[in-house]
N, CA, C and O atoms as CSV, one atom per row, in Angstrom:
chain,resi,resn,atom,element,x,y,z
A,1,UNK,N,N,6.003,0.725,-4.350
A,1,UNK,CA,C,6.338,-0.639,-3.998
A,1,UNK,C,C,6.711,-0.681,-2.530
A,1,UNK,O,O,7.420,0.190,-2.026
A,2,UNK,N,N,6.233,-1.685,-1.867
A,2,UNK,CA,C,6.627,-1.875,-0.480
A,2,UNK,C,C,7.165,-3.288,-0.330
A,2,UNK,O,O,6.584,-4.235,-0.861
A,3,UNK,N,N,8.258,-3.437,0.382
A,3,UNK,CA,C,8.985,-4.704,0.396
A,3,UNK,C,C,8.302,-5.844,1.145
A,3,UNK,O,O,8.270,-6.970,0.649
A,4,UNK,N,N,7.764,-5.576,2.311
A,4,UNK,CA,C,7.207,-6.677,3.098
A,4,UNK,C,C,6.073,-6.162,3.976
A,4,UNK,O,O,6.226,-5.180,4.702
A,5,UNK,N,N,4.940,-6.839,3.894
A,5,UNK,CA,C,3.804,-6.464,4.731
A,5,UNK,C,C,4.179,-6.573,6.207
A,5,UNK,O,O,4.934,-7.459,6.609
A,6,UNK,N,N,3.655,-5.685,6.975
A,6,UNK,CA,C,3.837,-5.622,8.431
A,6,UNK,C,C,5.254,-5.282,8.878
A,6,UNK,O,O,5.579,-5.427,10.056
A,7,UNK,N,N,6.088,-4.839,7.969
A,7,UNK,CA,C,7.401,-4.359,8.401
A,7,UNK,C,C,7.232,-2.908,8.856
A,7,UNK,O,O,6.318,-2.227,8.389
A,8,UNK,N,N,8.087,-2.420,9.752
A,8,UNK,CA,C,7.950,-1.033,10.217
A,8,UNK,C,C,7.983,-0.012,9.071
A,8,UNK,O,O,7.255,0.981,9.100
A,9,UNK,N,N,8.809,-0.255,8.089
A,9,UNK,CA,C,8.899,0.676,6.956
A,9,UNK,C,C,7.581,0.700,6.190
A,9,UNK,O,O,7.093,1.771,5.829
A,10,UNK,N,N,7.013,-0.449,5.944
A,10,UNK,CA,C,5.760,-0.508,5.181
A,10,UNK,C,C,4.607,0.126,5.945
A,10,UNK,O,O,3.763,0.798,5.352
A,11,UNK,N,N,4.566,-0.083,7.243
A,11,UNK,CA,C,3.526,0.561,8.046
A,11,UNK,C,C,3.621,2.067,7.915
A,11,UNK,O,O,2.609,2.744,7.734
A,12,UNK,N,N,4.828,2.594,8.005
A,12,UNK,CA,C,5.030,4.041,7.870
A,12,UNK,C,C,4.634,4.518,6.476
A,12,UNK,O,O,4.018,5.574,6.326
A,13,UNK,N,N,4.989,3.741,5.460
A,13,UNK,CA,C,4.646,4.120,4.084
A,13,UNK,C,C,3.132,4.179,3.898
A,13,UNK,O,O,2.622,5.136,3.316
A,14,UNK,N,N,2.416,3.181,4.378
A,14,UNK,CA,C,0.964,3.148,4.211
A,14,UNK,C,C,0.322,4.368,4.861
A,14,UNK,O,O,-0.557,4.993,4.268
A,15,UNK,N,N,0.741,4.705,6.048
A,15,UNK,CA,C,0.194,5.879,6.739
A,15,UNK,C,C,0.482,7.148,5.946
A,15,UNK,O,O,-0.407,7.974,5.734
A,16,UNK,N,N,1.720,7.295,5.514
A,16,UNK,CA,C,2.104,8.490,4.765
A,16,UNK,C,C,1.337,8.591,3.454
A,16,UNK,O,O,0.807,9.654,3.131
A,17,UNK,N,N,1.268,7.504,2.695
A,17,UNK,CA,C,0.585,7.543,1.408
A,17,UNK,C,C,-0.900,7.834,1.572
A,17,UNK,O,O,-1.479,8.554,0.759
A,18,UNK,N,N,-1.525,7.283,2.614
A,18,UNK,CA,C,-2.930,7.610,2.863
A,18,UNK,C,C,-3.089,9.096,3.150
A,18,UNK,O,O,-4.055,9.716,2.707
A,19,UNK,N,N,-2.149,9.666,3.888
A,19,UNK,CA,C,-2.225,11.083,4.241
A,19,UNK,C,C,-2.032,11.999,3.037
A,19,UNK,O,O,-2.675,13.046,2.953
A,20,UNK,N,N,-1.167,11.627,2.114
A,20,UNK,CA,C,-0.858,12.516,0.988
A,20,UNK,C,C,-1.505,12.072,-0.324
A,20,UNK,O,O,-1.167,12.601,-1.383
A,21,UNK,N,N,-2.411,11.127,-0.274
A,21,UNK,CA,C,-3.046,10.614,-1.486
A,21,UNK,C,C,-3.703,11.738,-2.290
A,21,UNK,O,O,-3.689,11.707,-3.521
A,22,UNK,N,N,-4.262,12.702,-1.623
A,22,UNK,CA,C,-4.899,13.838,-2.303
A,22,UNK,C,C,-3.902,14.560,-3.226
A,22,UNK,O,O,-4.266,15.020,-4.308
A,23,UNK,N,N,-2.653,14.649,-2.783
A,23,UNK,CA,C,-1.629,15.316,-3.607
A,23,UNK,C,C,-1.365,14.544,-4.900
A,23,UNK,O,O,-1.173,15.146,-5.956
A,24,UNK,N,N,-1.355,13.225,-4.818
A,24,UNK,CA,C,-1.189,12.407,-6.027
A,24,UNK,C,C,-2.353,12.659,-6.978
A,24,UNK,O,O,-2.157,12.832,-8.181
A,25,UNK,N,N,-3.554,12.678,-6.433
A,25,UNK,CA,C,-4.745,12.848,-7.268
A,25,UNK,C,C,-4.802,14.225,-7.915
A,25,UNK,O,O,-5.297,14.360,-9.034
A,26,UNK,N,N,-4.305,15.244,-7.229
A,26,UNK,CA,C,-4.248,16.589,-7.826
A,26,UNK,C,C,-3.400,16.589,-9.087
A,26,UNK,O,O,-3.637,17.382,-9.999
A,27,UNK,N,N,-2.413,15.704,-9.141
A,27,UNK,CA,C,-1.526,15.590,-10.293
A,27,UNK,C,C,-2.011,14.552,-11.301
A,27,UNK,O,O,-1.289,14.192,-12.231
A,28,UNK,N,N,-3.241,14.076,-11.107
A,28,UNK,CA,C,-3.816,13.017,-11.948
A,28,UNK,C,C,-2.945,11.767,-11.943
A,28,UNK,O,O,-2.847,11.062,-12.948
A,29,UNK,N,N,-2.320,11.501,-10.810
A,29,UNK,CA,C,-1.477,10.311,-10.660
A,29,UNK,C,C,-2.225,9.267,-9.843
A,29,UNK,O,O,-2.979,9.602,-8.931
A,30,UNK,N,N,-2.013,8.028,-10.172
A,30,UNK,CA,C,-2.589,6.914,-9.429
A,30,UNK,C,C,-1.518,6.319,-8.537
A,30,UNK,O,O,-0.355,6.219,-8.931
A,31,UNK,N,N,-1.898,5.935,-7.372
A,31,UNK,CA,C,-0.982,5.279,-6.449
A,31,UNK,C,C,-1.374,3.810,-6.364
A,31,UNK,O,O,-2.545,3.480,-6.175
A,32,UNK,N,N,-0.399,2.944,-6.503
A,32,UNK,CA,C,-0.613,1.506,-6.474
A,32,UNK,C,C,0.494,0.890,-5.639
A,32,UNK,O,O,1.674,1.088,-5.926
A,33,UNK,N,N,0.125,0.145,-4.608
A,33,UNK,CA,C,1.107,-0.537,-3.776
A,33,UNK,C,C,1.376,-1.933,-4.319
A,33,UNK,O,O,0.443,-2.710,-4.524
A,34,UNK,N,N,2.629,-2.252,-4.550
A,34,UNK,CA,C,3.011,-3.564,-5.077
A,34,UNK,C,C,4.009,-4.194,-4.114
A,34,UNK,O,O,4.983,-3.563,-3.704
A,35,UNK,N,N,3.750,-5.442,-3.763
A,35,UNK,CA,C,4.600,-6.143,-2.812
A,35,UNK,C,C,4.999,-7.504,-3.364
A,35,UNK,O,O,4.330,-8.053,-4.240
A,36,UNK,N,N,6.079,-8.031,-2.851
A,36,UNK,CA,C,6.504,-9.381,-3.223
A,36,UNK,C,C,5.745,-10.441,-2.422
A,36,UNK,O,O,5.909,-11.638,-2.656
A,37,UNK,N,N,4.924,-9.998,-1.486
A,37,UNK,CA,C,4.152,-10.933,-0.660
A,37,UNK,C,C,3.111,-11.657,-1.514
A,37,UNK,O,O,2.729,-11.178,-2.582
A,38,UNK,N,N,2.665,-12.790,-1.042
A,38,UNK,CA,C,1.619,-13.540,-1.715
A,38,UNK,C,C,0.257,-12.872,-1.558
A,38,UNK,O,O,0.079,-11.994,-0.714
A,39,UNK,N,N,-0.701,-13.296,-2.378
A,39,UNK,CA,C,-2.017,-12.659,-2.416
A,39,UNK,C,C,-2.758,-12.754,-1.081
A,39,UNK,O,O,-3.391,-11.780,-0.674
A,40,UNK,N,N,-2.702,-13.879,-0.397
A,40,UNK,CA,C,-3.430,-14.024,0.867
A,40,UNK,C,C,-2.861,-13.099,1.938
A,40,UNK,O,O,-3.608,-12.453,2.672
A,41,UNK,N,N,-1.555,-13.042,2.019
A,41,UNK,CA,C,-0.926,-12.170,3.008
A,41,UNK,C,C,-1.194,-10.698,2.670
A,41,UNK,O,O,-1.447,-9.886,3.560
A,42,UNK,N,N,-1.137,-10.368,1.396
A,42,UNK,CA,C,-1.400,-9.000,0.961
A,42,UNK,C,C,-2.841,-8.602,1.271
A,42,UNK,O,O,-3.096,-7.474,1.691
A,43,UNK,N,N,-3.775,-9.513,1.070
A,43,UNK,CA,C,-5.183,-9.229,1.368
A,43,UNK,C,C,-5.382,-8.987,2.867
A,43,UNK,O,O,-6.121,-8.082,3.256
A,44,UNK,N,N,-4.734,-9.782,3.699
A,44,UNK,CA,C,-4.827,-9.593,5.147
A,44,UNK,C,C,-4.222,-8.250,5.558
A,44,UNK,O,O,-4.765,-7.555,6.416
A,45,UNK,N,N,-3.112,-7.898,4.948
A,45,UNK,CA,C,-2.463,-6.621,5.229
A,45,UNK,C,C,-3.390,-5.466,4.835
A,45,UNK,O,O,-3.522,-4.494,5.579
A,46,UNK,N,N,-4.017,-5.571,3.687
A,46,UNK,CA,C,-4.925,-4.517,3.217
A,46,UNK,C,C,-6.122,-4.374,4.158
A,46,UNK,O,O,-6.534,-3.256,4.469
A,47,UNK,N,N,-6.684,-5.498,4.612
A,47,UNK,CA,C,-7.802,-5.431,5.555
A,47,UNK,C,C,-7.382,-4.755,6.857
A,47,UNK,O,O,-8.137,-3.975,7.435
A,48,UNK,N,N,-6.180,-5.062,7.305
A,48,UNK,CA,C,-5.692,-4.530,8.575
A,48,UNK,C,C,-5.306,-3.058,8.474
A,48,UNK,O,O,-5.638,-2.275,9.365
A,49,UNK,N,N,-4.617,-2.668,7.413
A,49,UNK,CA,C,-4.083,-1.308,7.297
A,49,UNK,C,C,-5.013,-0.358,6.553
A,49,UNK,O,O,-4.857,0.860,6.642
A,50,UNK,N,N,-5.969,-0.900,5.828
A,50,UNK,CA,C,-6.971,-0.130,5.099
A,50,UNK,C,C,-6.394,1.020,4.265
A,50,UNK,O,O,-6.741,2.180,4.486
A,51,UNK,N,N,-5.531,0.705,3.327
A,51,UNK,CA,C,-5.025,1.771,2.456
A,51,UNK,C,C,-6.165,2.308,1.590
A,51,UNK,O,O,-7.128,1.592,1.314
A,52,UNK,N,N,-6.058,3.547,1.172
A,52,UNK,CA,C,-7.069,4.190,0.334
A,52,UNK,C,C,-6.658,4.127,-1.128
A,52,UNK,O,O,-7.064,4.961,-1.937
A,53,UNK,N,N,-5.855,3.135,-1.453
A,53,UNK,CA,C,-5.397,2.904,-2.819
A,53,UNK,C,C,-5.205,1.405,-2.976
A,53,UNK,O,O,-5.067,0.703,-1.974
A,54,UNK,N,N,-5.193,0.891,-4.202
A,54,UNK,CA,C,-5.092,-0.553,-4.416
A,54,UNK,C,C,-3.703,-1.105,-4.071
A,54,UNK,O,O,-2.683,-0.440,-4.250
A,55,UNK,N,N,-3.705,-2.334,-3.576
A,55,UNK,CA,C,-2.487,-3.079,-3.337
A,55,UNK,C,C,-2.502,-4.312,-4.233
A,55,UNK,O,O,-3.545,-4.933,-4.436
A,56,UNK,N,N,-1.362,-4.650,-4.754
A,56,UNK,CA,C,-1.216,-5.835,-5.594
A,56,UNK,C,C,-0.131,-6.720,-5.015
A,56,UNK,O,O,0.859,-6.237,-4.465
A,57,UNK,N,N,-0.328,-8.012,-5.145
A,57,UNK,CA,C,0.601,-9.000,-4.601
A,57,UNK,C,C,1.530,-9.529,-5.663
A,57,UNK,O,O,1.252,-9.456,-6.860
A,58,UNK,N,N,2.646,-10.067,-5.193
A,58,UNK,CA,C,3.604,-10.714,-6.076
A,58,UNK,C,C,3.134,-12.119,-6.446
A,58,UNK,O,O,1.947,-12.337,-6.688
A,59,UNK,N,N,4.047,-13.049,-6.487
A,59,UNK,CA,C,3.721,-14.389,-6.971
A,59,UNK,C,C,2.654,-15.058,-6.232
A,59,UNK,O,O,2.297,-16.192,-6.554
């Protein structure tokens, strides 16, 4: 879960999770980013940050 798109913490999380995604997959774990942001903002964030895992929006 990430609290807010484009916050410094979330930017760092996206970079880190992209870098270590292989480790999650070795454990047969799925990574899913969930935010309280709306769908349009979340989609823009995903296009900009290009995570290698799915992101889901809140309300």
